[in-house]
N, C-alpha and C positions, 0 to 999 in steps of 0.2 A: 802419503798423501792420499792416493785413491783409497787405500784401505781406510783412512781415516773418514773419508766422504762417504764410503759404504757403510760405515758403522754409525752414521748420524741418523737420528728419527726421520722416518719419512716426511713428516710435515716441514722440517727444517730443510731437507732436500728439495722439496717442491718449492719451498720460498727462494732458494738459490736459483733453481731453474727459471721460475717465473720472473724474477728480477732480471735475469739475463735476457728473457724472452721480450722483456719490454723494448729492448734496444731495436727489435726488428720493425715495429710498427714507428719507432722514432726515426729510424733511417729511410723508412718509405715516405714519412710525412716531411723530412728534410728534402728528400728528392723532388717531392711534388710540390714543394714551396708552401706547405701548411705549418710554418714556424712555430705558431703557438702550440699545435699538437705535438710536434717534435720535442719542444721544450717540456712539455707536461710528461712524455712517457720517458724521456731521458732523464729528467730530474727524479722522477719517481723510481726509475730503475735503479739509479745510483743509490739513492736513499734507501731502498729495500736491500739492495745487494751489502750495503755496508751493515744494516741491522741484522741481516741474515748471518753474515760472518760473525759478528759479535755473539748472537745467539748460538751459533755453532762452536765457538770457542768457549762459551760459558757452559754449554752442554757436554763438551769433551771433559771439562775440569771438574764437573761434578755430575757425572754419569751415574743414573740410578737404575739398577736392574728392575724390570717390570714383567709381568706375565705377558707372554708373547700374543695369546689370542685377544686377551682384553684391551691391550695396548693397540694392537693393530686395529680392531673394530673402531675403537674410540679415536684413532688417528685418522681413519677414512670418514668417520662422522665430521671431525673437526675440518678437514680438508674441504668437504663439501659446504660447510656452513660458515667456516672463519676465513678460509683462504680467500673467497670471493671479495672479502672486505678490502684485502691488499690489491687484487686485480681490478677493483672497481675504482680505485683512487685516481688513475690517470685518465681513465675513461669519464670519470666526472669532471675532472679538470679540463679536458679537452671539449666537453659539451656543456656550456655554461647554463643553458637553459633547462637542465634536467636537475633532478635531486639525487642525492647520494644514495638514497634507498632504490631508486629506480636503477641506478648504475650497478648497485649489489645485487639486485633480482636479475638484471641482465647477465651478470657474470655467473650467477647461479645457475640460470638457465642454459649458459655455454659450457660450463664446466661438466654438468650433469648430462652434455650431449641432448638436452631436450631441444634447443634450437627455437624457444619461443621468443619474440621480441616485442619490445614496446615502442619500437621507432620504425617508421617507414623506410624503406631502403634509400630513397633519395635524400633524406635528412641527415644521413651519417656520411662523412667523408670516408673515403676508401680505406684510409690508416686505422679507422675506428671498426670498420667491417674486417679488415685484416686482424685485428685484436681479437674480435669475437671469435673468428674462425680458428685463430691459432689457440685461443683458450680451449675452445671445444676440442681440437685436435689432441692437445695435452691431456685433456680429461678422458678421451677415449684411448689413449695409451696407457694412462694410469689404471684404469679400470681393466684393461686386458692384462696387465702385471699383476695386480692386487688379487685379480679372480684366481689366477692360478698359483701364486705364492702364498696367498693368506686364506682365501675363502675354500679352496680346494682342500687343503689339509683339514680345515675345521668342518667340512661337510656343509657348506652354506653356499649360496649363489646358484644353486641349480645342481651342485655336486651331491647333494643329499639323496637325489634320485638313484645314485650308483650304489650308495651305503646305507644300510639300514642303521637306526639309532637315533638319528636327528643331529642337531647342531652340537658341536663340541668346542670346547675353550682352548683344547690343545691339538697338535697335529695328530692324526690318527696313523697308526703304523701301516694300515691297509690302504690309507687314502693316497690318491695319485699326488704327485707334486711334493710329496713330504720330504724326498731326498734324504731318507735315513736319519730323520730327526734333526735336519739341519736348521740353523737358527733363521728367524724370519727375515732378518736383514740380508742374509746371505742367499736365501731363496728369491728375495726381492731383486737383488743385484744379479744372480744368475739368470732370472727370467727377462729382466730388463735388457741385459746385454743380448739375448737371443732374439727377443721380439723386436727390438729397435731398428736393426737394419731392414727386416720385412716391411715393417710399418713405415719407415721413411721411404724406402724402395718403390713400394706400391704407390704412396703419395706421389712421388717424383714421377712414376711413370704415367699415371694418371693425368698428372699436370701437364707432362709433355704432349700426351695424346689430345687433351683438350685444346691446347695451343695450336696444335697441328690441325684440328678440326675448325678453327677459326676464332676461339675465345681469347680476349685479351689477357695477358699474364696474370693480373690481379684476380680477375673473375675465376680463371681456370685454376688458381692456386686454392682459392677459398672453397671452389666447388670440390676440387680434390681432397682437401682436408675435410670438409663436411660429408663427403662420401665414405671415406676410411673410418671416420668417427661416428657416423650415423647421424650428424646433428641437424642436417638440413638448412644450415645457415647459407644464405646466399646475398651478394651485394646488390643483386638485379632482379630481386623477386622470383628466383628460381629459374627453371628452363625457359620460361617464358621470355625473359629478358636475356637469355644467353644466345651468343652468335654462332655456336658449334652446331646448332641444329640436330638433326637425326643422328649424325655420325658421333656427337658428344653424348647422346642419350644412351646410344649403343655401349659406348665406352664406360659410362657411369654404371649402367645396367650389370656390366661384367664384373665391375668391381663392388657391387653390392654383395657379391656372393661369399666373400670371405666373412660377412657377418651372419651367416647362416649356420656355420659350424666352426667349433674351436679347433678341430683337427687339421683344419686349412691354415692354421698358424703354427709356426714353430714352438715345439714342446706339447702340441695338442695331441700327438700320438698316444701320449700316457692317459688321455681322457676319452678316448674312441669308445662308443657303444657298439661298434662292430668291427671286424677285422678288415673288411673290405670297404672301400669307399663307396662302391655302388650300393652297398646294403646299409649306408649310414642313414638312422631313423629320422635324424633332423633334415637331412638333404633331402630325403624321398618325401617326407610331409611337406617341406617348402615347395618343392617340384608340384605336388599335388594341388596345394592352394594357390600357386601362381598359375596353373592351368585352369583350375576349377573356377576361379573368379572371371577372367576373361571369357570362358565359354559360356557362363550363366548370362553375362552382359550381352553377349554375341546372340545367343539363342533366344533371349528375351525379344530381341528386335523382331526375329521372325515369328514368334508366337503372338506378339502384339500386333503384328501385320498380317496376320494369317489370311484374312478375308479380302486384304488390299493387295492389288497388283502393283509392285514396284521393280522398276529397272535396277538390274545388278551394276552397282557401283564399286568396282574392284578398289579405286583407290580410298573409298571411304571404309571398305571393308578392312582393308590393311591399316589405316590410320587408327581405326577402331580397336582392333586387335593389339596393335602395338601400344597404343595409349593405356589400354587396361593392363597388359602384361608389365609395364615399365612402372605404373602408378602402384599396382598391386605388390610387386616386389619392393618397391621404395618403402611402402607403409607397413611391409611385413618385416622389414628390417628396421622399422621405426625412424627412418631417415625424413620421409616426408616430401621428398621432391615430386612434383607433379609434371606429368608429361605434356607436351604442348599439344599433343593429340588427345589428351584426356577429355576435351571438351567434345571431340567428335566420337569419342566412346560413350559418353553420357547421352548425347544426342541419339546415336545409334541404337542404344538399349532403351531408350525413352525415359529413364530414369534421371530427373532434374539433379539430384544431388544424393548419390548413393552413400551418404554418409556411414550408415549402419555397417556397411561392408568394410569400409576402410577403418572404422573405429575397431571392429572385429579383428582385422588383421593386425592393427596396432597392438591389441591386447594380447594376441598371440605372441608377437614378437619374434626375435631372431634365436640364434643359438645360444647355447649355455656358455658363459665365460667369454662372450664376444661384445663389442661395443654397443650392441642392440638392446633394448630394453624389452618390456612387456613380461608375459608369464614364461615364456621361452618354448620353444619347439619341442624340447625332450620331454617336459613335463606334459604338454598336450598330447605327445605320441603315446606317453606311459598311459594316459587315461583312456585314449582311443584302443590301445591293445587289452586294457584292462575290460572296458566295456564290450569289446569283441569276443573276448574269453567267456565273460559272462553270458553272453547269447548263445555261444556254442554249448555252455554247460546246460543251458535251458533246454536245447535240443537233443543234447547228446549228455546226459548226467554222469555217465561213467567215462568220459572221454578223458585222454590224458594229452595235454599239449606239450608240443616240443619246442624247438627254436633255440635250445642251448641255454646255459646258465644266466647269461646276461639278460635274454628275453624273459626268463622266468622271474627274474628279479624285478626288471621294468613292470611286469604285469602285476607283481604282488606288492612288495615293499615300495617300489617305485612309484606305482600308482596311489599308494596310500598317502604317502609324504606329499606327491603333486596335488592331491585333492586338498589336503591340508593347507598347502600354498595358495591354491586356486581360491578356496574359502577366504582365506586372509586378505588376498588381493580384492576380493568383491566386498569385504567388511570395510576395507581401505576405501573403496571408492564411495560407499555409502557414507562413511564417517566424514570424508573431505565434502562430499555434496551437502551434507546437514551442515557442516561448518560454514562453508560459504552461502548457503541459503539463509543462515541467521544474519547475514550482512546485505540481504535483499537482492541476492542473484536468482533468477528464475529457474526453473527446472531443466530446461533444454540447453541453455548455455552452462548450466552447473554440470551437467552430465558430460557434455562434449569437452570441457575445459578440464574436468577431473581426469577423464580418461586420457587427454593429451598430456597431463602432468605426470599421472603415475606410470603410464607406458612411455615417457620421455620421448613423444613426438607432438613436439609444439606447433608444427605447420597443419595438424589436424583441425585446429580451431579455424583456420581460414576456407577449409574445404568441405567439412563434414556437415555445416548447417546451409539452410537454404539461403540465409544472409550470413556472409563472412563475419565471424566474431574477432574482435579486438582484444587483446591484452592490455592495451593502453588504457582503455576506458574503465577498467577495474579499479576499485578503491584499494587503498594501501593495506588494510587488514585481509581483503580477498588476495591480493597479490602475495602477502606474506604465507597464507595458507597454502597456495599453489606453490610457492617456492619449497616449502616443507615437503609437499607431496612429490615434488620432483626428486629432492633428495631420498625420500622414502623409496620412491620407484627405482632410483639407481642403486642404492644399497639394497634393497629389497627388504620385505618384512620379518623374514625369518631372523636376519642379522641384527635387526633391531631388537627383536624379541629375545635373541640370545643375550643381550646386554642385561637383560632383566631377571637372568637365571642366577640363583644363589650360588650355585656349584660354579658358576663362571667367575666369581669374585673371590673364591676362597683360595687360600695359599698365597 
């Protein structure tokens, strides 16, 4: 039985898991006496479970071998575009005053861990917030498994920085996680069983900590899932509506760290760019960014008030530094939670809305093969080291750089492929902005919403502009473009381009 389930294609497995997951919000709605919502999720879960079993039986009776690389990428694309239609049905039935398109858009946003929403928190019952957080949590786990089981052997998703040659349709013998040429389904099952205990355990530990800090069970559970999946989904408008206060923010801050490096997850030791944890380039670059942004905001206050005598308010200083630290790491991991002290940090620095800084952090993103989005820290690190080396050569033309084989590879081949990806990311921003501009969206909202979509940082829309932007006010064509941008940001441009490679489809 277990072997037969492991042999099923990934989309069918996800259909089965999603069908079973619908019974959790159904149970919550029943306990909270929202019987109409409980019926919607129970009936939908039962219907889709029945359909999934029939499809699984049909697939087992008529299995067709397909090329692993092509099938896996197409499956991932189908998961993020088609599976939300199934996930949206109980959401749409539970919220009569919305459209199915909006429900589908909401599920695309959740599954890609973008966390953008069309609804005010007070409009949705707790069971629907639970469903949004649960879908995002499953989407985060899905990308964790697929990144190491599928994208790593194909040299995609950031792993192309380690290996020269570019995307490949089949596992590379030198690529990490190839497991000696194991089948894709075997790698997926292997890494799913390795990552699941850590993923579930960290979520449970954070949930328990948030409840001890004062959050209600539902709020703490959704915030715990949102933190581990970096979706930023909240039933109470983020940290401002949370009851856990500073203690809860400190806990969430600590659990942001796994989104900075894959080596912090089981199986990530095969993908490390350094032997020692203290020398990990992603963690070091993240630490530098998280320190330099609060330092800039802090020093700007003193520079702006250089000629004004002001009494030292140590409480305001602490709140400013903490608000900057928490919010910077939150947007660097593309989660988008805003500290309750962020207003103090903005007031202290004298910047009304430093949206450019937060947008830049979201574009940089978190670690390779984590739940975070963006360009990724390793690519940015490779570009920085290449630039540093070029400056050294200008001063000392005959110098020879050291650092080991991995450092040399990051500075040369890694920087080359990172620059290609960065250009593709910039072109994607330009194309999406042009498309939404055709439908009447002005320049500033188009820029902010495009960056939020491609970096999978939905909450950026409400904090980056002088006047908070609303996803709900957009027209349906614009929403459709941004939904596709979320999928593009989640899968990354190189993976989409690999589907157009003729060599990829031969055989």
